[in-house]
Every structure is written in C-alpha cells, then in structure tokens.
C-alpha positions in Angstrom: -10.4 7.3 5.7 -6.4 8.6 6.3 -4.4 5.5 5.3 -2.8 8.1 2.2 -1.8 10.3 5.0 0.0 7.6 6.9 1.6 7.0 4.0 2.4 10.6 3.5 3.9 11.1 6.9 6.3 8.6 6.7 7.5 9.3 3.9 8.1 12.7 5.2 9.7 11.7 8.8 11.8 9.3 6.8 13.3 12.1 4.9 13.4 14.7 7.6 15.0 12.0 10.0 18.0 10.7 7.0 21.2 10.7 7.9 20.4 11.6 11.6 18.7 8.5 12.8 20.4 5.2 11.2 18.5 3.1 8.0 15.5 5.4 9.0 13.3 3.1 6.5 13.6 0.3 9.0 13.1 2.6 12.3 10.2 4.3 10.4 7.3 2.3 10.2 3.7 2.0 9.7 1.9 -0.3 12.1 1.9 -0.3 16.4 5.2 -2.6 17.4 4.4 -5.2 19.6 6.9 -7.1 22.4 11.0 -6.2 22.5 11.9 -3.7 20.2 15.4 -4.9 18.9 16.0 -1.7 16.8 16.1 1.4 18.5 15.3 4.7 18.2 11.9 3.9 16.8 8.9 5.4 15.4 5.9 4.2 14.0 2.9 5.7 13.0 -0.7 3.9 12.7 -4.6 4.8 12.5 -6.7 4.7 15.5 -10.4 5.9 17.0 -12.9 6.7 14.5 -15.8 9.1 14.4 -19.0 10.8 12.6 -20.3 14.0 12.3 -23.9 12.9 13.8 -25.6 15.7 11.3 -24.6 15.2 7.7 -22.8 18.3 6.5 -25.0 17.9 2.9 -27.6 15.3 1.4 -29.1 15.3 -1.9 -30.2 12.1 -1.9 -33.1 12.6 -3.2 -32.0 15.0 -5.6 -29.6 13.8 -8.8 -27.4 16.4 -10.0 -24.6 16.6 -12.3 -21.4 15.6 -10.7 -17.6 16.5 -12.4 -15.1 13.5 -12.7 -11.7 13.9 -13.6 -10.3 10.7 -14.9 -6.2 10.4 -16.2 -5.5 7.2 -18.8 -2.6 6.0 -19.6 -2.0 6.2 -23.3 -1.2 2.7 -24.6 1.4 2.8 -26.7 0.5 -0.4 -28.8 -3.2 1.4 -29.7 -3.1 4.6 -28.6 -6.1 5.9 -30.3 -8.4 3.4 -27.6 -10.9 2.8 -27.2 -10.6 3.5 -23.5 -12.8 2.3 -21.2 -14.1 5.1 -18.8 -15.6 4.9 -15.4 -18.5 6.7 -15.5 -21.3 7.4 -17.8 -20.8 11.4 -19.3 -23.7 13.8 -19.6 -23.4 14.5 -23.7 -21.8 17.3 -24.2 -19.7 17.8 -21.2 -16.3 16.1 -21.8 -13.1 18.0 -22.2 -9.5 16.1 -22.3 -5.7 17.2 -22.1 -2.8 15.3 -23.6 0.1 15.1 -21.3 3.4 15.0 -23.1 5.8 14.5 -20.7 4.7 14.3 -17.5 6.4 15.9 -14.4 9.5 16.9 -16.5 10.7 20.2 -17.2 9.5 19.5 -21.4 5.8 18.9 -20.0 3.5 20.7 -22.2 0.1 20.0 -22.6 -2.9 20.5 -25.2 -6.5 20.5 -24.9 -8.5 18.3 -27.0 -12.3 18.7 -27.6 -15.1 16.7 -27.9 -16.1 15.8 -31.2 -13.2 17.2 -32.8 -10.2 14.9 -31.3 -12.4 12.6 -29.6 -15.0 10.5 -29.3 -17.3 9.1 -26.7 -19.8 5.9 -27.1 -22.2 6.4 -23.9 -23.1 3.3 -23.7 -19.8 1.8 -23.3 -19.2 4.1 -22.5 -15.6 4.6 -24.0 -13.1 6.9 -25.4 -11.4 7.1 -29.2 -9.2 9.4 -30.0 -8.6 11.0 -33.6 -5.8 13.0 -32.5 -2.4 11.8 -32.7 -0.7 10.8 -29.0 1.7 9.2 -30.8 3.4 11.0 -28.6 1.5 11.7 -25.3 2.0 9.9 -22.3 -1.6 10.4 -20.8 -5.1 11.6 -21.1 -6.6 13.5 -18.8 -10.5 13.5 -19.2 -13.2 16.0 -16.8 -16.7 15.3 -17.3 -20.1 15.2 -15.6 -22.2 12.6 -14.3 -25.5 12.8 -12.6 -25.4 11.5 -9.0 -27.1 11.5 -5.9 -24.7 12.2 -2.4 -24.1 12.8 0.9 -21.6 14.3 2.4 -20.5 13.2 6.3 -17.8 15.1 8.3 -15.1 12.6 10.0 -12.2 12.6 12.9 -9.9 10.5 12.9 -7.3 10.0 15.5 -3.7 9.0 14.2 -0.7 7.8 16.6 2.8 8.4 17.0 4.8 5.8 19.4 8.3 6.9 19.7 10.4 4.6 21.0 14.2 4.7 22.9 16.8 3.3 26.1 16.2 6.7 27.6 13.9 9.3 28.2 15.6 12.5 27.3 16.2 10.5 23.6 12.6 9.6 23.3 12.3 13.7 23.7 14.1 14.9 21.4 12.9 12.0 18.6 9.2 13.2 19.7 9.8 16.8 19.6 11.1 16.9 16.5 8.9 14.2 14.9 6.2 16.4 15.9 7.9 19.6 14.5 8.3 18.1 11.0 4.2 16.9 11.4 3.0 20.1 12.2 5.1 22.8 9.8 4.3 20.4 6.9 0.3 20.6 7.9 -0.5 22.5 4.6 1.7 20.3 2.3 0.5 17.2 4.0 -3.1 18.3 3.4 -2.6 19.3 0.4 -1.0 15.9 -0.8 -4.1 14.1 0.2 -6.3 16.2 -1.4 -4.9 17.3 -4.6 -1.3 15.1 -5.4 -2.7 11.8 -4.9 -6.2 12.0 -4.1 -8.6 9.3 -1.5 -10.9 8.2 -3.7 -12.9 4.7 -4.0 -15.0 3.6 -7.2 -16.6 0.6 -7.4 -19.6 0.4 -10.5 -22.1 2.7 -10.2 -20.4 4.8 -6.3 -17.8 6.5 -5.5 -16.1 7.6 -2.3 -14.1 10.5 -2.2 -12.0 11.9 0.7 -10.7 15.6 1.8 -8.9 16.4 5.1 -9.2 20.3 6.6 -7.2 20.2 9.0 -4.3 18.5 11.4 -4.3 18.3 15.3 -1.9 17.8 18.2 -3.8 16.1 20.9 -1.8 14.7 24.1 1.6 13.2 24.8 1.4 10.3 27.3 4.7 8.3 28.0 4.8 4.8 28.7 7.2 1.3 28.5 7.2 -1.7 26.6 9.9 -4.3 27.4 12.9 -2.6 28.3 12.6 0.3 26.0 10.4 3.5 27.5 7.8 5.3 25.3 6.3 8.9 23.9 2.8 8.5 22.5 1.2 11.6 20.6 -1.7 12.0 19.4 -3.2 13.4 16.9 -6.5 14.2 15.3 -7.6 14.4 11.1 -10.5 16.4 10.3 -12.0 15.6 7.1 -15.1 15.5 5.0 -15.9 12.0 3.0 -18.5 12.6 0.3 -21.1 9.3 -0.9 -21.5 9.5 -4.1 -24.1 6.7 -6.7 -23.9 7.4 -10.5 -27.5 7.3 -12.3 -27.0 6.2 -15.8 -30.6 6.4 -17.7 -33.1 9.4 -17.7 -30.6 12.1 -18.1 -28.9 14.7 -20.1 -28.0 18.3 -20.0 -30.4 21.3 -21.4 -29.0 22.1 -24.6 -31.8 24.9 -26.2 -35.1 26.0 -24.5 -37.5 26.8 -27.3 -39.8 30.1 -26.8 -43.1 30.6 -28.1 -41.5 33.7 -28.9 -44.3 35.8 -27.6 -45.0 37.8 -24.3 -48.0 36.8 -22.6 -49.7 37.3 -19.0 -50.8 33.8 -18.8 -48.5 30.8 -18.8 -47.8 29.8 -22.1 -46.0 26.1 -23.4 -41.8 26.3 -24.1 -40.4 23.2 -25.5 -36.8 22.1 -23.7 -34.8 20.3 -26.1 -32.1 17.5 -24.4 -29.7 16.8 -27.0 
C-alpha cells in the first residue's frame, strides 16, 4: 500500500545525508539487508505488517453514482489532434479539459477547453479527439465523471528503518537524524503521496485509489547483525483505499426535467430527459 511513500522517504534521506554520509545512493537503500554489511553506515527502509479496519468507512456497493476521474495525456507530436484513448467511459457532458504548455517551467501556462468546442468524445471507444491547436501543448489534462460503485476501507501499514554502523553512538546519531528528517517532512510526504504522485491502479473497469492521512513513529529496537550494530525504527502509515468498479451502460446525467406546468394537490407525471 505504501511503496510510493517509501520511495519518497528514500529520496528525502539521500538528499538530507548528502555530503554527510558518503555515496548516499549506495548507503541508503530499499529492502531489508541480510548477512554481513560491507558498506557502513547503512540505512535500509522497507514495508512491514499491513492491517485493515474491520468496518467500512463508506459502502455504496448497491448504489452506483458518479465518480470524478482525472486523466493526463501526453500530446503526440506526430498526431496531436488524436484520437487519444480514455481510461474510463465519461458521462456525457461531464468532461472538461486543460491544455498545458511547458509543464513544470516558469513559463508554464494552461488553457481551459470544453467538449464540443475544442474536443469531441467517442463514447463507444471511448476516445477523445481535438479540433483545438495542440501543436505547442505538452500535456492534456481531462477531468470527467463516470458511474461506479465503490467501497472505502481504512488501512494501517508499518514500515521499518534499519540503521547500521560499527558503534552504537554512531547508530544513534544516524537514527536520530533519519527520524528527524522523516517526522519534520510529514506534511510534504503526505502531499507527495496524495497529490504530486498519486497512488492509483487501473485494470479494465476496476480502480483502486490510495490516500494517506498520517505517519507516526512507534518504537526503536537496538540489535546486532553480524559485526554491525543496529537500530530498527518502526513507523506506521494510516490511510484509506477506495475500491471502485466502473459501470458503463444504463446511466446518464439528467439534463432536463419537463414539468406539466401546473400545481396540483395530487401527484402529476413529469418527464425526465437524459441527453
């Protein structure tokens, strides 16, 4: 559940120890270390026990409803107008888009585009094609709704930070600094996981979407591995996983409700139009 979080922590520690620990790329690694450790000091980070809440945070498995979805599409240099395949089948009329020029640069700019004006959607494929000029755009960002059923579960997963060196004083130093880097970067790590690099997996009509709420330090346990001394720091990451199944047929957005135009004390028929 938290592989992306661990990768962010690895990057954080390598940057934090740059110039302090020699060659942090080889001394700060993912995965448990076994046997004799040749390069000291060493820090290893990896996931541990995963538990699920016994209750559902929210369950709507019997009641389909619209789900918002965002898809980013790199502009194809050879055929910038498309068509580009869509990950889901949008509800008609729900799609909006942005053309992004020079993403991540000081000169970045965004232009909002609308369906049936700058682009059209083939709902059978599904795919999107553009009539707007995309020759200088780098990225297309589409936001649309699709119909799905979903369940939300809370999870908690522990992760371990193993710190090694030749003496306990050095082990304590590296463990203390690593702990400080992680805990003082709490909000940054949560934002990276939830926003900057979202954790979302898609397989046909199924989607799983992960979000984190908090990180906590739990305990530290000293030990020895071969000739190296060790401190194992234990943390927990608590978050939510949203489980979604897309429903393609039989739903649409209500565009018009036609009233018979009269007030009555008795029920009257109305006509609901899906367009």
